[in-house]
Structures are given as C-alpha cells and as structure tokens.
C-alpha positions as CSV (number, residue, x, y, z in Angstrom):
1,M,-19.5,23.3,-24.6
2,F,-16.4,22.8,-27.0
3,A,-15.5,26.6,-26.4
4,L,-15.7,26.1,-22.6
5,K,-13.3,23.0,-22.7
6,R,-10.9,25.1,-24.8
7,F,-11.0,28.0,-22.4
8,V,-10.3,25.6,-19.4
9,V,-7.5,24.0,-21.3
10,A,-5.9,27.5,-21.8
11,L,-6.3,28.3,-18.1
12,L,-4.7,25.0,-17.2
13,T,-1.8,25.8,-19.5
14,L,-1.2,29.2,-18.0
15,G,-1.1,27.5,-14.4
16,I,-4.4,29.0,-13.3
17,W,-6.6,26.9,-10.9
18,V,-9.4,24.9,-12.6
19,H,-12.1,23.1,-10.5
20,P,-10.9,19.6,-9.7
21,T,-13.9,18.0,-11.6
22,L,-13.0,19.7,-14.9
23,E,-9.5,19.0,-14.1
24,R,-9.9,15.2,-13.8
25,T,-12.0,15.2,-17.0
26,L,-9.6,17.2,-19.3
27,E,-6.1,16.6,-18.1
28,P,-4.4,13.9,-20.4
29,S,-2.2,11.2,-18.9
30,P,0.5,10.5,-21.3
31,E,3.3,8.1,-20.3
32,C,6.6,9.9,-20.2
33,N,8.6,7.0,-19.0
34,S,7.7,3.6,-20.6
35,F,8.3,0.4,-18.9
36,V,7.2,-3.2,-19.1
37,E,5.3,-4.2,-16.0
38,S,6.1,-8.1,-16.5
39,R,3.1,-9.4,-14.5
40,S,3.5,-13.1,-14.5
41,S,0.7,-15.6,-15.0
42,H,2.2,-18.0,-12.5
43,L,2.6,-15.4,-9.6
44,L,-0.4,-14.9,-7.4
45,Y,-0.8,-11.5,-5.6
46,T,-2.0,-11.9,-2.0
47,G,-3.1,-8.3,-1.3
48,N,-6.4,-8.0,-3.3
49,S,-8.6,-8.5,-0.3
50,S,-9.3,-4.8,-0.2
51,V,-11.2,-4.9,-3.6
52,G,-12.9,-8.1,-2.6
53,N,-10.6,-10.6,-4.6
54,V,-10.0,-13.4,-2.0
55,P,-9.0,-16.7,-3.7
56,I,-10.9,-19.5,-1.7
57,L,-10.2,-23.3,-1.9
58,E,-12.7,-25.8,-0.4
59,Y,-12.1,-29.7,0.0
60,K,-14.0,-32.4,1.8
61,V,-12.1,-33.6,4.8
62,T,-13.1,-37.3,4.0
63,E,-11.3,-37.1,0.7
64,L,-8.1,-35.7,2.1
65,T,-5.0,-37.9,2.6
66,S,-2.9,-35.1,3.8
67,F,-3.2,-31.8,5.6
68,D,0.3,-30.6,4.4
69,S,0.8,-27.6,2.2
70,E,3.8,-25.8,0.7
71,F,4.4,-22.7,-1.5
72,E,6.9,-20.1,-2.0
73,L,6.2,-16.5,-0.8
74,R,7.9,-13.2,-1.5
75,T,7.0,-9.8,0.3
76,L,8.3,-6.5,1.5
77,D,5.2,-6.1,3.7
78,P,5.8,-6.4,7.5
79,E,2.2,-7.4,8.3
80,G,-0.7,-9.3,6.8
81,V,-2.4,-12.5,6.2
82,I,-0.8,-15.3,4.2
83,F,-3.6,-17.8,4.3
84,F,-6.6,-18.6,6.6
85,G,-8.1,-22.0,7.0
86,D,-10.9,-23.6,9.0
87,I,-13.0,-26.8,9.5
88,G,-16.3,-26.1,10.9
89,G,-16.0,-22.4,11.6
90,Q,-14.6,-20.1,14.3
91,Q,-13.8,-23.0,16.8
92,N,-11.3,-24.6,14.7
93,Y,-9.1,-22.3,12.5
94,F,-5.5,-21.9,11.5
95,L,-4.0,-18.6,10.4
96,L,-0.6,-17.9,8.9
97,A,0.5,-14.3,8.9
98,V,3.3,-11.9,8.9
99,I,3.7,-9.7,11.8
100,Q,6.4,-7.1,12.2
101,G,8.2,-9.0,9.4
102,N,8.1,-12.3,11.3
103,L,6.0,-15.4,10.5
104,S,3.3,-15.8,12.9
105,I,0.6,-18.5,13.7
106,Q,-2.7,-17.8,15.2
107,T,-5.0,-20.8,16.0
108,S,-8.0,-21.7,18.0
109,R,-7.8,-23.6,21.2
110,G,-10.4,-25.1,23.5
111,D,-10.1,-22.0,25.9
112,G,-9.4,-19.4,23.5
113,Q,-6.5,-18.1,21.1
114,V,-2.8,-18.5,21.0
115,L,-0.5,-16.5,19.2
116,V,2.8,-17.6,18.4
117,T,5.6,-15.6,16.6
118,S,8.8,-17.0,15.9
119,G,11.7,-17.8,13.3
120,P,13.4,-15.7,10.6
121,K,12.1,-12.5,9.3
122,I,10.5,-13.1,5.8
123,S,9.6,-9.5,4.7
124,D,12.9,-9.0,2.8
125,G,11.7,-9.2,-0.8
126,E,13.3,-12.5,-1.4
127,W,11.4,-15.8,-2.2
128,K,11.0,-18.2,0.7
129,K,9.8,-21.7,0.6
130,I,7.4,-22.3,3.3
131,A,5.8,-25.7,4.3
132,V,3.0,-26.3,6.8
133,M,3.1,-29.9,8.0
134,K,0.8,-31.8,10.6
135,H,2.6,-34.3,12.7
136,E,1.5,-36.2,15.8
137,G,-0.9,-33.7,17.2
138,A,1.3,-30.4,16.2
139,V,1.5,-28.3,13.1
140,A,5.1,-27.2,12.2
141,V,5.9,-24.4,9.7
142,R,9.1,-24.7,7.9
143,V,11.0,-21.9,6.3
144,G,13.6,-23.4,3.8
145,S,15.0,-26.3,5.6
146,E,14.4,-25.0,9.0
147,T,11.4,-25.3,11.5
148,A,10.3,-21.8,12.1
149,V,7.1,-22.2,14.2
150,T,5.5,-25.2,16.0
151,V,2.1,-25.3,17.9
152,Q,0.2,-28.2,19.4
153,Q,-3.2,-28.8,18.1
154,S,-6.3,-28.6,20.3
155,A,-8.4,-31.7,20.6
156,E,-11.2,-30.0,18.9
157,S,-8.9,-29.4,15.8
158,Q,-7.9,-33.2,15.8
159,R,-11.6,-34.4,16.1
160,A,-12.5,-32.0,13.2
161,E,-9.8,-33.6,11.0
162,M,-11.3,-36.9,11.5
163,G,-14.9,-35.8,10.7
164,N,-16.8,-35.2,7.5
165,G,-16.6,-31.4,7.3
166,I,-15.3,-29.0,4.7
167,L,-11.7,-27.6,4.8
168,R,-11.8,-24.0,3.5
169,I,-8.6,-22.1,2.7
170,S,-8.6,-18.3,1.9
171,I,-5.4,-16.7,0.6
172,G,-4.6,-13.1,1.7
173,D,-7.5,-12.7,4.1
174,L,-10.1,-14.2,6.3
175,L,-13.0,-16.2,4.9
176,P,-16.0,-13.8,4.3
177,D,-18.1,-15.3,7.1
178,S,-15.3,-15.5,9.6
179,R,-15.9,-13.8,12.9
180,V,-12.1,-14.2,14.1
181,T,-10.7,-11.0,15.5
182,L,-7.4,-10.1,14.1
183,G,-4.9,-7.8,15.6
184,L,-3.5,-6.9,12.2
185,N,-4.3,-5.4,8.7
186,P,-5.1,-8.4,6.7
187,P,-4.0,-7.4,3.1
188,L,-0.6,-8.8,2.6
189,D,1.4,-7.0,-0.4
190,G,3.1,-10.2,-1.4
191,C,3.4,-12.8,-4.1
192,M,2.9,-16.5,-4.0
193,R,4.1,-19.3,-6.4
194,S,4.8,-23.1,-6.7
195,W,1.9,-24.0,-4.3
196,D,0.6,-27.4,-3.3
197,W,-2.4,-27.2,-1.1
198,V,-3.1,-30.4,1.1
199,R,-1.9,-32.4,-1.9
200,Q,-5.1,-31.5,-3.8
201,D,-6.2,-29.9,-7.1
202,S,-6.0,-26.1,-7.0
203,S,-6.4,-25.4,-10.7
204,I,-9.0,-22.7,-9.7
205,L,-5.8,-20.6,-8.8
206,E,-4.3,-20.9,-12.2
207,R,-7.7,-20.1,-13.9
208,T,-7.9,-17.2,-11.7
209,L,-4.5,-15.9,-12.9
210,Q,-5.3,-16.5,-16.6
211,D,-8.5,-14.6,-16.2
212,S,-7.4,-11.6,-14.3
213,K,-4.1,-9.6,-14.5
214,V,-5.2,-7.9,-11.2
215,Q,-4.3,-11.2,-9.5
216,R,-0.9,-11.3,-10.9
217,C,2.5,-10.2,-9.4
218,W,5.5,-8.6,-11.1
219,E,8.5,-10.8,-11.8
220,H,10.6,-8.5,-10.0
221,I,9.9,-5.9,-7.3
222,A,11.7,-3.0,-5.6
223,P,10.6,-1.0,-2.2
224,G,8.1,1.7,-2.5
225,S,4.4,2.2,-3.1
226,Y,3.1,1.8,-6.5
227,F,0.4,4.2,-7.7
228,T,-1.3,3.3,-11.0
229,G,-2.8,6.8,-11.8
230,V,-6.1,5.9,-10.3
231,G,-6.9,6.7,-6.8
232,S,-5.0,7.9,-3.7
233,V,-4.3,7.2,-0.1
234,G,-5.5,9.4,2.7
235,F,-4.3,9.7,6.2
236,S,-5.7,11.5,9.4
237,S,-3.3,14.4,9.7
238,L,-2.9,13.9,13.4
239,A,-2.0,10.1,13.1
240,L,0.6,10.9,10.5
241,L,2.2,13.6,12.5
242,G,2.5,10.9,15.4
243,N,4.4,12.2,18.4
244,S,5.1,15.6,16.8
245,S,1.5,16.5,16.9
246,A,2.0,17.3,20.5
247,E,4.5,19.9,19.5
248,L,2.0,21.9,17.3
249,D,1.4,24.4,20.0
250,G,5.1,25.4,20.0
251,A,6.3,28.7,18.5
252,D,9.0,27.0,16.4
253,W,7.0,23.8,15.2
254,T,8.3,22.6,11.8
255,L,6.6,20.3,9.3
256,S,8.9,18.0,7.1
257,V,8.0,16.1,4.1
258,E,10.2,14.2,2.0
259,L,9.2,12.4,-1.3
260,A,11.1,10.1,-3.5
261,L,9.8,9.1,-6.8
262,R,10.0,7.6,-10.3
263,T,7.3,8.5,-12.8
264,V,5.5,6.8,-15.4
265,S,3.2,9.7,-16.2
266,A,4.3,13.3,-15.6
267,R,1.2,14.5,-13.8
268,G,-0.8,14.1,-10.6
269,F,-0.8,15.2,-6.9
270,L,2.2,14.2,-4.8
271,F,1.0,15.7,-1.4
272,I,-2.2,17.4,-0.2
273,L,-3.4,18.7,2.9
274,V,-7.2,19.2,3.0
275,D,-9.2,20.5,5.9
276,T,-12.6,19.3,7.3
277,Q,-14.5,20.9,4.2
278,N,-12.1,19.1,1.8
279,D,-10.6,22.4,0.7
280,Y,-7.0,21.9,-0.4
281,I,-4.8,24.0,2.0
282,L,-1.4,22.9,0.8
283,S,-0.7,20.9,-2.3
284,L,2.3,19.6,-4.4
285,K,1.5,18.7,-7.9
286,L,3.1,17.7,-11.2
287,N,0.9,19.9,-13.6
288,H,1.3,18.2,-17.0
289,P,-0.3,21.1,-19.1
290,S,2.2,23.6,-18.1
291,Q,5.0,21.0,-17.3
292,E,5.7,22.4,-13.9
293,L,5.9,21.2,-10.4
294,M,3.4,23.4,-8.5
295,L,3.1,24.2,-4.9
296,R,-0.2,25.8,-3.9
297,L,-1.2,27.4,-0.6
298,R,-5.0,27.9,0.1
299,G,-5.6,27.2,-3.6
300,T,-3.3,30.1,-4.8
301,L,-0.1,29.3,-6.8
302,F,2.8,29.9,-4.2
303,W,5.7,28.5,-6.2
304,S,6.5,26.6,-9.4
305,R,9.4,25.1,-11.4
306,S,9.8,23.6,-14.8
307,Y,10.1,19.9,-14.8
308,P,13.6,18.7,-14.7
309,Q,14.9,17.1,-17.8
310,T,15.3,13.9,-15.9
311,L,11.7,13.5,-14.9
312,C,10.7,11.4,-17.8
313,S,14.0,9.7,-18.4
314,G,13.5,7.2,-15.6
315,E,15.5,8.7,-13.1
316,S,14.6,9.1,-9.4
317,Q,13.6,12.5,-8.1
318,F,13.8,13.8,-4.6
319,L,11.7,16.4,-3.1
320,Q,11.7,18.2,0.3
321,L,9.1,20.4,1.7
322,Q,9.6,22.3,5.1
323,V,7.1,24.6,6.7
324,R,8.6,26.5,9.6
325,P,8.0,30.1,11.3
326,G,8.3,32.6,8.7
327,Q,9.5,30.4,5.8
328,L,8.4,27.6,3.5
329,V,11.4,25.8,1.9
330,I,11.1,23.5,-1.0
331,G,14.0,21.4,-2.5
332,M,14.2,19.5,-5.7
333,G,17.4,17.5,-6.1
334,I,20.4,19.7,-5.4
335,T,18.2,23.0,-5.8
336,K,16.4,24.8,-3.0
337,A,14.0,27.7,-2.8
338,T,12.9,29.5,0.2
339,M,9.8,31.6,0.3
340,R,8.4,34.0,2.9
341,L,5.4,32.6,4.9
342,T,3.1,35.0,6.7
343,D,2.3,34.4,10.4
344,G,-1.3,33.9,9.4
345,D,-0.5,31.2,6.8
346,Y,1.8,29.4,9.4
347,E,-0.9,29.4,11.9
348,L,-3.5,28.3,9.4
349,L,-1.4,25.2,8.4
350,K,-0.8,24.5,12.2
351,R,-4.5,24.7,12.8
352,V,-5.7,22.5,10.0
353,L,-3.0,19.9,10.8
354,S,-4.3,19.7,14.4
355,Q,-8.0,19.5,13.4
356,P,-9.7,16.0,13.8
357,G,-11.0,15.3,10.3
358,S,-8.2,16.9,8.5
359,R,-6.4,14.6,6.0
360,V,-3.2,14.2,4.2
361,Y,-3.4,12.6,0.8
362,L,-0.5,11.1,-1.2
363,G,-0.5,10.1,-4.8
364,G,-3.9,12.0,-5.6
365,G,-6.7,14.0,-4.3
366,P,-10.0,13.0,-2.5
367,A,-12.1,10.8,-4.7
368,G,-9.0,10.1,-6.9
369,L,-8.6,13.4,-8.5
370,S,-5.6,13.8,-10.8
371,S,-3.6,10.8,-9.5
372,F,0.0,10.1,-9.7
373,H,1.4,7.2,-11.7
374,G,4.7,5.7,-10.5
375,C,6.6,4.5,-7.6
376,L,6.6,6.7,-4.5
377,Q,8.2,6.7,-1.1
378,A,7.1,9.4,1.6
379,K,8.6,10.4,4.9
380,I,6.7,13.0,7.2
381,Q,8.6,14.3,10.2
382,G,11.4,11.9,9.1
383,V,9.4,8.8,9.4
384,N,8.6,6.5,6.7
385,V,4.9,6.5,5.8
386,D,3.3,3.0,5.9
387,L,0.3,3.2,3.5
388,D,-1.5,0.3,5.3
389,L,-2.2,2.9,8.1
390,A,-4.2,5.0,5.8
391,E,-7.9,5.8,6.6
392,V,-8.7,5.4,3.0
393,K,-6.7,3.6,0.3
394,H,-7.7,2.9,-3.2
395,G,-7.5,-1.0,-3.8
396,D,-5.0,-0.6,-7.0
397,V,-2.2,1.0,-4.9
398,R,0.5,-1.4,-3.7
399,S,1.6,-0.3,-0.4
400,H,5.1,-1.9,-0.1
401,S,6.2,-2.9,-3.6
402,C,6.9,-1.4,-7.0
403,P,7.9,-2.9,-10.3
404,A,11.7,-3.2,-10.3
405,A,11.9,-1.1,-13.3
406,L,10.8,1.7,-11.1
407,D,13.3,1.1,-8.4
408,I,13.9,4.4,-6.7
409,R,17.2,3.3,-5.2
410,D,18.8,3.0,-8.5
411,G,19.0,6.8,-8.7
412,K,20.7,6.8,-12.1
C-alpha cells in the first residue's frame, strides 16, 4: 500500500491525472498565505441555518414588560432572514428580513400576509443599529435615528400579546416547526452584536459564542465568497448561463468565466463543468504537487502554467477563461494564452452546458473533492455569481463575505 501511495504522489508531481478519491486522500493542504481570521466572541453569525445552527430564544408572554428589541447588524448579503418571531404559531408571526438589500417586514394578518419593503439599503457591509418597537397597535423598525418601516398590528397579534403564550425568536431563519412560506433564501450572511431582546435575558447567545467558533463573525469583512478548504458550490449550468443559454445553438456562441481570488492554501479546483454522469468536462485547478495552474478538457491536460510568484504573497489573482469557436483562451494577470479548440470539443462543451443535470462547480468538486481555501469572486457571462442561488452549497462557505485580510480589492 505504501508503494502505491508513493507511485500516486509521483504521478501527481508529474501532472498526470489521478482518481479524485486518491487525490483527496493524498494531496496536502499547506497554507501559503497565513492570516489571522480574528473571529470575535461578541459577534454572532446569522447565516448558519444551512447547517442546522439556528439560535432560538423563548420567553413567557406573561413575564414580558416590553416587546421592544434592538441590535446592530452588518451584512453584504442582499437577501435573507434577520429574525423571525411568533406567539402561538403561524397565525401570529413577525419576520424581519433583507430583500434586494432593503429592510423588509412580513407579518401575519387576519386575512393573509402583508409584505412591506421600505427604508434605506442596509447591505453595504457597515454596522447599522436597528430597533424594533411596538407602539399603539403598530410595529416600527428604526435604522439609526430614522424610522424605516411601520406596519399595523392585526387584532389577533394584539390579543396574543395579552395572553399567556410563549414568544419564540429565531435568529437567521424560521423556527423549525414554522409553516410560513418565504419568497426568499433564508440564510443571511451577516453579523449581529449589542443585542437586547424584549428587555430580557439572552445569555444563551453569549454561551453559544463561547462554545462554538462557527457561530462567530470576523471583526472586519470584505466582499467576496470565502471557501474554507472544505466543500464547494454547485449550480445548474443552464441557470448559471441565464439568458445566454438561449444562444447555445448559435455558431459563434462564447463562454466567459472570470475569477478573482486571494489564496490561503495554494491548491484546489476553482472551476469545474461536469456532465450528468459527474464526469469532469472542463476544469481549472491549482495543483499543489506540481505548483501549476492546470486546465483540463475531458480529463486530459490542455494547458498549464507555473504558479505566479505573487500567488502565496497575499496578492489578488485575476483569471479569465473564454471558450469560442476554434479557440480556448486563458488569461492570468497580464499574460494570455490561446489554444486551438477542435469543432468536436467546442460542440461537446455546448452540449454539456445545455443538458439539464449538468453542473458548474466553484471552489471544489462534487462531494468536496480538492477544495479551494481563500476568497473568490466569479463572473459567468459577465454577471456576478450569487452563491445563494446554487443547487448545492457546503455550509462552511460564506456567500457574500471574506475576512478583510483577504480583500480582493486591495490588489497589492
């Protein structure tokens, strides 16, 4: 067995393809750009619902002297749940969320639901002080010193507040037994601090932060998507292509992929197109054993280049990949290479991209094989890729934020 492993490592060093299972087992993951994550024990991450971590607070209504709450929120995510509260279930609930970057309230009414969106955009990555206040049959949400959204309470809601039920508050998602229908993707890649929930004890949140680093936020953030070196994100190829998928039948159709990144570990898949059988049709990978950026087509090495000296120095890297009739063009920084693409390979790429069930993976392969560690931003056909729209997404991936130490915009 030891001899087999030495043989496989030798093949990897030469840049020869190895079965992904062996690759995952043997490929090392050294850090080439060390940085301090600075996860703070007083900042609560609101986006862990995808891995089942939803903080829930419960209070007896009869013991409450106020329904007012306040906290500070920071997010770059344009959509997600801030908090959800109910008394007695679906007939009496209150949802505070972010929709298209704006603060939004959804609340129950006697005859259905009402959705109100108003006030300033809050998805700018800056801390916002938010207060939710009840006053004379209405609920007002204030951002800073200004009232952003106000809704009237239903008669059912006012009666529930006079009863002997339980007020439940879940942060970052619906309550597990809620049947409320949301028109949004619940996980909010955001951070919360300085909270005061209905003027009651919420020490369970402090204990959660002490016990779990996963629930903590970074002190400072930057735009991008953070991959931890575990897991990946997979999209339907047709959904990712958007309107350009209608042009796949055209003779001059072009695929454009743009990637901006700052690495922590110099390894992992950046982009993969897989067909319905999970075969890798086109892939771009940081191959640590050979210290090369590798482009493979149908499992065969198509192009490679040694790592730039700046890859592990903390500098941002910019890659461009274009597929067009007769050519495959790849650019890294100011250098560019153009390779001949046969008609058969061009038609194969178009055919796979147009097949329902084909997927595009970012940051790693299916089942998390050889995952990237660092901050990544992607554009497909010139459009920024929103990781929240993925069909599959590992819970450790942050969709809209990276540690500030990996800010791609710095460039250096």
